[in-house]
C-alpha positions in Angstrom: 19.1 -13.8 -20.9 15.9 -11.6 -20.9 16.6 -8.0 -20.3 16.1 -6.9 -16.8 15.0 -2.9 -15.5 17.3 -0.9 -13.6 17.1 2.3 -12.0 20.3 4.1 -11.9 20.2 7.1 -9.1 22.7 9.9 -10.0 23.5 10.0 -6.3 22.9 8.4 -3.1 20.3 9.9 -0.9 22.4 10.2 2.1 25.4 11.5 0.4 25.1 15.1 2.0 27.4 18.0 1.8 26.0 19.1 5.6 26.7 17.5 8.7 25.1 14.2 9.6 23.2 15.6 12.5 20.1 17.2 11.3 18.4 20.1 12.6 14.5 19.2 12.4 12.7 16.3 13.2 12.4 13.7 10.8 10.6 10.6 10.2 8.7 9.4 13.6 10.5 12.1 15.4 7.6 14.4 13.6 4.8 13.0 15.9 6.3 14.1 18.8 3.1 13.0 21.1 4.2 9.3 19.9 7.6 9.5 19.3 8.7 7.5 22.5 6.4 4.6 21.3 9.0 3.8 18.7 11.9 1.6 19.5 15.2 3.6 19.7 17.2 1.5 17.4 20.5 2.4 16.4 22.9 0.6 13.4 25.2 -1.8 15.2 22.6 -2.9 17.7 22.0 -6.7 18.4 18.1 -7.8 18.6 17.1 -10.7 19.7 20.9 -12.0 20.0 20.5 -12.7 16.4 20.5 -9.7 14.2 22.7 -7.1 13.6 21.2 -3.7 12.8 23.1 -1.9 9.4 20.5 1.0 8.5 17.0 2.2 8.8 15.0 1.1 5.6 11.7 3.1 6.4 9.1 4.0 8.8 5.4 4.5 9.1 2.8 5.5 11.5 2.8 2.1 13.2 6.4 0.9 12.8 10.0 1.1 11.8 11.7 -0.8 9.4 15.6 -1.6 9.3 18.3 -3.6 7.7 20.0 -6.1 9.7 22.9 -8.9 9.4 21.5 -12.5 10.5 24.3 -13.4 12.9 23.1 -17.0 12.8 24.1 -17.5 9.1 26.7 -19.9 7.8 28.0 -19.2 4.5 28.7 -22.9 4.1 25.0 -23.6 4.9 23.5 -20.7 3.1 21.1 -23.4 0.7 19.9 -24.9 3.8 20.0 -21.7 6.2 16.2 -21.1 7.4 17.2 -17.0 7.2 19.2 -15.5 4.4 22.3 -13.4 5.5 20.5 -9.9 5.3 16.7 -9.4 6.9 14.7 -6.5 7.1 13.1 -6.1 10.5 9.5 -4.1 11.1 9.7 -3.1 14.6 5.9 -2.2 16.2 5.5 0.7 18.1 4.8 -0.1 21.7 1.6 1.6 21.7 0.3 -0.7 18.9 -0.7 -4.1 19.4 1.3 -6.3 16.6 0.1 -9.7 17.5 -3.1 -9.0 15.1 -0.9 -8.9 12.5 1.4 -11.7 13.5 -1.9 -14.0 13.1 -3.1 -13.0 10.1 0.2 -13.1 8.4 0.5 -16.8 9.5 -2.4 -17.7 8.4 -2.1 -16.0 4.9 1.5 -18.1 5.2 -0.3 -21.3 5.4 -4.1 -21.3 3.8 -2.9 -22.6 0.5 0.8 -22.3 -0.3 0.1 -23.5 -3.9 -2.2 -20.6 -4.6 -0.7 -18.3 -7.0 -1.8 -15.4 -5.3 0.5 -16.1 -2.5 3.5 -15.1 -4.4 2.4 -11.4 -4.6 1.7 -11.1 -0.6 4.5 -10.5 2.0 4.9 -12.6 4.6 7.6 -12.9 7.2 10.1 -15.4 7.8 10.7 -15.2 11.3 9.3 -12.7 14.3 10.1 -12.2 17.8 9.2 -9.4 20.6 11.3 -6.8 21.8 11.0 -5.0 25.4 11.7 -1.6 25.4 11.8 1.6 27.8 7.8 1.9 26.8 6.6 -1.4 26.6 7.0 -4.1 24.2 7.4 -4.1 20.4 6.3 -7.0 18.1 8.8 -7.6 15.4 8.7 -9.3 12.1 11.6 -10.5 9.9 11.1 -10.5 6.1 13.2 -10.8 3.5 14.8 -7.2 2.3 12.4 -5.1 -0.5 13.7 -2.0 -1.9 10.4 0.1 -1.6 7.1 0.7 -1.7 4.7 1.2 -5.0 4.5 4.9 -4.5 8.1 5.3 -4.4 8.7 3.0 -7.5 6.1 4.9 -9.4 7.6 8.2 -8.2 11.1 7.2 -10.6 9.0 6.4 -13.5 8.6 9.2 -16.3 5.5 11.4 -15.8 5.0 8.8 -12.5 2.8 6.9 -14.3 2.9 3.2 -15.3 3.0 2.1 -19.1 0.1 0.0 -20.2 1.8 -3.2 -20.3 3.4 -3.0 -16.8 0.0 -1.7 -15.6 -1.9 -4.6 -16.8 0.8 -6.9 -15.2 0.4 -5.1 -11.7 -3.3 -5.2 -11.6 -3.4 -8.8 -12.5 -0.8 -9.6 -9.7 -2.4 -7.4 -7.2 -5.8 -9.4 -8.2 -4.2 -12.9 -7.9 -3.3 -11.3 -4.2 -6.9 -10.3 -3.7 -8.6 -13.3 -4.6 -6.0 -15.7 -2.6 -6.9 -13.2 0.4 -11.0 -13.4 0.0 -11.2 -17.1 -0.7 -8.6 -19.2 0.9 -7.3 -16.9 3.7 -11.4 -15.3 4.6 -9.5 -11.9 5.4 -9.9 -8.5 4.2 -6.9 -5.9 4.2 -9.1 -2.7 4.5 -6.2 -0.6 3.4 -4.7 -0.7 0.1 -2.8 1.9 -1.3 0.5 2.6 -3.0 2.5 2.8 0.1 1.2 -0.5 1.6 2.8 -2.6 -1.6 6.1 -3.3 -1.8 8.2 -3.6 -4.9 10.9 -5.8 -5.6 13.2 -7.9 -3.3 16.3 -5.8 -2.5 19.3 -7.9 -4.8 22.2 -9.4 -3.1 24.8 -6.8 -4.6 22.9 -3.5 -3.3 22.6 -4.8 -0.1 26.6 -5.0 -0.1 26.5 -1.7 -1.3 24.7 -0.4 1.3 26.6 -2.1 3.7 29.7 -0.5 2.5 28.0 2.9 2.2 27.1 2.8 5.6 30.4 1.8 7.1 32.0 4.9 5.2 28.9 7.3 6.0 26.9 7.9 8.8 23.0 7.8 8.6 21.9 11.3 9.3 20.1 11.4 12.5 17.8 13.9 14.6 18.7 14.3 18.2 15.8 15.4 20.3 16.9 18.2 22.6 14.7 17.2 25.6 15.7 14.1 26.2 19.0 13.4 23.5 16.6 10.8 21.9 18.3 9.9 18.6 15.8 9.1 15.6 17.8 7.9 12.4 16.3 9.3 8.8 15.7 6.3 6.6 16.8 6.7 3.1 14.7 8.4 -0.1 16.5 5.9 -2.3 18.4 2.5 -2.1 20.6 1.8 -5.3 19.6 0.2 -8.3 16.7 -1.9 -9.0 17.7 -5.6 -10.2 15.3 -7.9 -11.3 11.7 -7.6 -12.2 9.8 -5.3 -10.0 6.8 -7.5 -8.8 4.0 -6.3 -6.4 3.6 -7.7 -3.0 0.7 -6.7 -1.1 1.9 -6.1 2.7 0.7 -4.1 6.2 -2.0 -6.5 7.4 -2.1 -4.9 10.5 -5.5 -3.5 10.2 -7.2 -7.0 8.5 -10.4 -8.3 9.5 -11.9 -11.7 8.9 -14.4 -12.2 6.1 -17.4 -13.1 8.0 -19.3 -16.4 6.4 -22.6 -15.7 4.6 -24.0 -12.2 4.2 -22.9 -10.7 7.5 -20.8 -7.7 7.3 -18.4 -5.6 9.7 -19.3 -2.2 11.0 -16.6 0.6 11.9 -14.5 3.1 10.8 -11.9 1.8 7.7 -9.5 2.5 5.2 -7.8 5.8 4.3 -9.7 8.9 3.5 -9.5 9.2 -0.2 -9.5 5.3 -0.8 -12.7 4.8 1.5 -15.6 2.7 0.0 -19.3 4.8 0.0 -20.7 1.9 2.3 -17.9 2.9 5.0 -18.3 6.7 4.7 -22.2 6.2 5.3 -21.8 4.4 8.6 -23.0 1.2 6.5 -21.8 -2.6 7.0 -19.3 -3.5 5.0 -17.3 -7.0 3.7 -14.4 -7.5 1.4 -16.1 -5.7 -1.6 -14.3 -2.5 0.2 -11.2 -4.1 -0.7 -12.2 -3.8 -4.6 -13.4 -0.4 -4.4 -9.6 0.4 -3.0 -8.0 -1.6 -5.8 -10.0 0.6 -8.2 -9.3 4.1 -7.4 -5.6 3.0 -7.1 -5.5 2.5 -10.5 -5.9 5.9 -11.3 -2.6 6.5 -9.1 -0.6 4.3 -11.5 -1.9 5.2 -14.8 -2.8 8.6 -14.5 -0.4 9.9 -11.6 -3.8 11.5 -9.7 -6.0 10.4 -6.8 -10.0 10.7 -7.7 -10.9 11.5 -4.5 -8.3 13.9 -2.1 -8.3 16.8 -0.2 -9.2 19.6 -0.6 -12.1 17.6 -2.6 -13.2 15.7 0.3 -12.1 18.1 3.2 -14.6 20.3 5.0 -13.8 24.3 5.7 -11.6 23.2 8.7 -9.3 21.0 6.2 -10.6 18.0 7.9 -11.8 14.9 6.3 -15.4 15.4 5.5 -17.5 12.4 4.5 -20.5 14.9 2.6 -17.6 16.4 0.6 -16.6 13.2 -0.2 -19.9 11.8 -0.9 -20.3 14.9 -3.3 -17.0 14.2 -5.3 -18.3 10.5 -5.7 -21.7 11.4 -7.0 -20.0 13.9 -9.5 -17.8 10.9 -11.0 -20.5 8.1 -11.3 -23.9 9.5 -11.0 -26.4 9.5 -8.1 -26.4 6.2 -5.4 -29.3 3.9 -5.8 -32.4 3.9 -3.8 -31.3 0.6 -2.0 -28.2 2.2 -0.9 -30.1 5.6 0.6 -32.6 2.8 2.2 -29.8 1.3 4.0 -28.0 4.4 4.9 -31.4 5.6 6.6 -31.9 2.5 7.9 -28.8 2.4 9.9 -29.0 5.7 11.3 -31.3 3.9 13.4 -29.1 1.0 14.7 -26.7 1.8 17.6 -24.1 0.0 18.9 -21.2 0.7 21.6 -20.7 4.7 21.3 -17.5 5.3 19.4 -15.4 8.5 19.7 -15.0 10.2 16.2 -12.2 12.0 15.4 -13.9 15.6 16.5 -14.3 13.8 19.8 -17.4 13.3 19.5 -19.4 10.3 21.2 -21.3 8.4 18.4 -24.4 5.9 19.0 -23.7 4.9 15.3 -21.5 4.5 12.5 -23.7 7.1 10.6 -23.6 9.6 13.1 -19.6 9.0 13.2 -19.2 10.0 10.0 -21.4 13.1 10.4 -24.8 11.7 8.7 -27.5 11.7 8.1 -26.7 12.0 4.6 -29.9 12.2 2.6 -33.1 13.6 3.6 -36.8 11.9 3.0 -36.9 12.3 -0.6 -33.5 10.4 -1.0 -31.7 13.9 -2.0 -28.3 14.4 -0.6 -28.6 17.0 2.6 -25.5 18.8 1.5 -26.5 19.3 -1.9 -24.5 22.6 -2.1 -21.4 20.5 -2.2 -22.2 18.8 -5.4 -20.4 20.4 -8.5 -20.9 19.7 -11.9 -17.4 18.3 -13.1 -15.7 15.8 -14.8 -16.8 12.1 -15.4 -14.8 9.4 -15.1 -14.2 9.0 -18.3 -12.7 12.3 -18.6 -10.0 11.4 -16.0 -8.4 9.2 -18.6 -5.8 10.8 -20.8 -3.4 8.2 -21.4 -5.4 5.6 -23.1 -7.2 6.1 -26.6 -9.9 3.9 -28.4 -10.4 0.4 -27.8 -8.2 0.0 -24.6 -9.7 3.2 -23.0 -13.0 1.6 -23.6 -12.2 -1.7 -22.2 -10.2 -0.1 -19.1 -13.3 2.1 -18.1 -15.8 -0.8 -18.2 -13.2 -2.7 -16.0 -13.1 0.2 -13.7 -16.9 0.1 -13.7 -16.7 -3.5 -12.5 -15.1 -2.1 -9.2 -16.1 1.5 -8.8 -19.9 0.7 -8.1 -21.9 2.2 -5.4 -23.5 -1.6 -4.3 -20.7 -3.4 -3.1 -23.0 -6.7 -4.4 -22.6 -5.6 -7.6 -18.7 -5.1 -7.6 -16.8 -8.1 -9.1 -14.7 -10.1 -7.0 -11.2 -10.6 -7.6 -11.6 -14.1 -9.1 -13.9 -12.5 -11.9 -12.0 -9.4 -12.5 -9.2 -11.3 -13.5 -11.2 -12.8 -16.6 -12.1 -9.5 -17.5 -11.3 -8.5 -21.2 -8.8 -5.4 -20.5 -6.3 -8.2 -18.9 -6.8 -10.6 -21.9 -4.5 -10.2 -24.5 -5.3 -11.6 -28.0 -1.7 -13.0 -27.8 -2.6 -16.7 -26.5 0.9 -16.7 -24.4 -0.5 -13.7 -22.5 -3.7 -15.1 -21.6 -2.1 -18.1 -19.8 -2.5 -16.7 -16.0 0.4 -19.7 -15.3 3.0 -17.9 -17.1 1.9 -15.0 -19.7 1.9 -12.2 -17.2 5.0 -13.1 -15.7 6.6 -12.8 -19.0 5.8 -9.1 -19.5 9.2 -7.7 -18.2 10.7 -10.3 -20.7 8.5 -9.1 -23.4 8.9 -5.6 -22.8 12.9 -6.1 -22.8 12.0 -7.4 -26.7 10.4 -4.3 -27.6 10.4 -0.1 -27.7 11.7 1.2 -24.6 8.9 2.5 -22.3 11.2 3.9 -19.7 13.4 6.9 -20.6 16.4 8.8 -19.0 15.1 11.7 -17.0 18.2 13.6 -15.7 16.6 16.8 -15.0 15.1 14.8 -11.7 18.3 13.6 -10.9 17.2 9.8 -12.1 17.7 7.7 -15.0 15.1 4.6 -16.1 16.7 2.4 -18.2 15.1 0.1 -20.1 17.7 -2.2 -20.8 17.6 -5.0 -23.7 20.3 -8.1 -24.3 21.1 -9.7 -27.4 
């Protein structure tokens, strides 16, 4: 029997000495101006006549996620049941149109089920609409998953992935992107560590969670103005059992990949992952996802974000595309003349007026991001922001020698100014950084999937970290 990875928490995050009534806003209640758009779900509530809610698992800017029991589940028919006994339900806020995500996920589920990459994308098993006080809530039903990649990484020693696990995750995520870009012809546009889920929630952990909820009510915050109740999602959910495989999630900001060389224009991506063509107001396509994934590697391997506040913020603390541009230049050098010509050309191409985050009506995406960015000589207009600092090789401290050289070459294939010069996912899967000397590890059908078994047979990569209240155990079996 192969070794398994376990994470054992010293305490349940819900077991507190204080009252279960919280005195400060939590989760979506923090956004007081929008909180009424979230469905006021409570434990024990029946949704769509089929699901009984048990506990809140998480939340985001567009939804909350709840663990629920499938009331139609029949134990003696479980092998043929359409839905498992326990599910997680993503309940979209009423001011968010969830129909697009439902459509994209149907396409993802059906485009090519035999493609290897589909395994690493989180797809729903059902869906329904829920009528709330402020409108309709689109609901998606999934197999329960344990946590986001961000939460998973935070439990690792130094919050960094050991190299074999890092390579495996990159391989899996590139498989997912290859499927999205080639079979589904979709662009995710928001790849980050809290939009990637890790590990299906094991049945024994769900059982433990259900028993815990019976014995101890989930902490909640009650708004004084209207008595609205917001339940706090847990920071931790029991033990990690099985292989912690990643699944790309959250498709509510997806775009189709246009045919040929056609591109999109519009504001996309989280600030720290924003691709240069986007912040310069230039049309973009699927290679923005490759840039995203390239930057995410530093979060996993080094526990840093290459581009984050305050470096990419202005004096007011808000996102500043000029400051971001200066940071990119400091790491990878000046942009090529072709990109500067494109920036200059698209200053003059106007479409529908778009209001930016500062309330300004903009006639072009270049203006939306605060352009122009370069003068007539191709020099950055706000060159005072340029700083002599570290280059990309200086930002790699966890690798040495050949491993570091291969990684930097791999990264350079993704973090490039011109999107057409970035490798696509299929090409990156063949990069030497992901190819081992061991022939079994070169087999994409089974080699990478055996990484966890191989780790289980060797030297422990994860160690106990009791000082931080968590033990990460690398368990082996004889």
